[in-house]
C-alpha positions as a Markdown table, in Angstrom:
| # | Residue | x | y | z |
|---|---|---|---|---|
| 1 | Met | -150.6 | 26.7 | -73.1 |
| 2 | Thr | -153.3 | 24.4 | -71.6 |
| 3 | Pro | -156.2 | 23.0 | -73.5 |
| 4 | Asp | -159.9 | 23.5 | -72.6 |
| 5 | Thr | -161.2 | 20.9 | -70.1 |
| 6 | Thr | -164.9 | 19.9 | -70.3 |
| 7 | Ile | -166.5 | 17.7 | -67.5 |
| 8 | Thr | -169.2 | 15.7 | -68.7 |
| 9 | Arg | -171.9 | 14.0 | -66.6 |
| 10 | Ile | -172.5 | 10.2 | -67.6 |
| 11 | Ala | -175.3 | 8.1 | -67.0 |
| 12 | Ala | -173.7 | 4.7 | -66.9 |
| 13 | Leu | -170.4 | 3.2 | -66.4 |
| 14 | Pro | -169.2 | 0.8 | -69.2 |
| 15 | Pro | -170.2 | -2.9 | -68.7 |
| 16 | Glu | -166.6 | -4.0 | -69.1 |
| 17 | Leu | -165.8 | -2.6 | -65.6 |
| 18 | Glu | -167.7 | -5.4 | -64.1 |
| 19 | Ala | -165.0 | -7.8 | -65.5 |
| 20 | Leu | -162.3 | -5.6 | -64.7 |
| 21 | Glu | -163.6 | -5.4 | -61.1 |
| 22 | Ala | -163.7 | -9.2 | -60.8 |
| 23 | Leu | -160.1 | -9.4 | -61.9 |
| 24 | Ala | -158.9 | -6.8 | -59.6 |
| 25 | Ala | -160.7 | -8.4 | -56.7 |
| 26 | Ser | -159.1 | -11.9 | -57.5 |
| 27 | Glu | -155.9 | -10.4 | -57.4 |
| 28 | Gly | -156.5 | -8.7 | -54.0 |
| 29 | Phe | -157.2 | -5.2 | -55.1 |
| 30 | Asn | -160.4 | -3.8 | -53.8 |
| 31 | Phe | -160.4 | -0.3 | -55.4 |
| 32 | Met | -162.6 | -1.3 | -58.3 |
| 33 | Thr | -165.2 | -2.7 | -55.9 |
| 34 | Arg | -165.2 | 0.4 | -54.0 |
| 35 | Leu | -165.5 | 2.5 | -57.1 |
| 36 | Leu | -168.4 | 0.4 | -58.3 |
| 37 | Ala | -170.2 | 0.6 | -55.0 |
| 38 | Glu | -169.7 | 4.5 | -54.7 |
| 39 | Trp | -171.2 | 4.7 | -58.2 |
| 40 | Arg | -174.2 | 2.6 | -57.6 |
| 41 | Ser | -174.8 | 4.4 | -54.3 |
| 42 | Phe | -174.6 | 7.8 | -55.8 |
| 43 | Ser | -176.4 | 7.0 | -59.1 |
| 44 | Gln | -179.3 | 6.1 | -56.9 |
| 45 | Ile | -179.5 | 9.9 | -55.5 |
| 46 | Asp | -181.9 | 12.2 | -57.1 |
| 47 | Asp | -179.5 | 15.1 | -57.2 |
| 48 | Asp | -181.5 | 18.0 | -58.7 |
| 49 | Ser | -178.8 | 20.5 | -58.0 |
| 50 | Ala | -176.3 | 18.6 | -60.1 |
| 51 | Thr | -178.8 | 18.4 | -63.0 |
| 52 | His | -179.2 | 22.3 | -63.1 |
| 53 | Ala | -175.4 | 23.1 | -62.3 |
| 54 | Lys | -173.4 | 25.0 | -64.8 |
| 55 | Pro | -170.8 | 23.0 | -66.8 |
| 56 | Leu | -167.2 | 23.3 | -65.5 |
| 57 | Thr | -164.8 | 24.5 | -67.9 |
| 58 | Glu | -161.0 | 25.6 | -67.6 |
| 59 | Thr | -159.6 | 28.0 | -70.2 |
| 60 | Ala | -156.2 | 28.8 | -71.0 |
| 61 | His | -154.8 | 32.3 | -70.1 |
């Protein structure tokens, strides 16, 4: 049996991710840099359709 899954929209990333990104970049990993850059670019978009979208849920059968 699979538990219900709920996707929740968040308004901001935790501030600790900045330090994690710096550490990852200093060790040659740029995935955190890409993640934060994508988050910043998408957070600037006024996506009215996402605001009014129905919550996604997965229910067990």
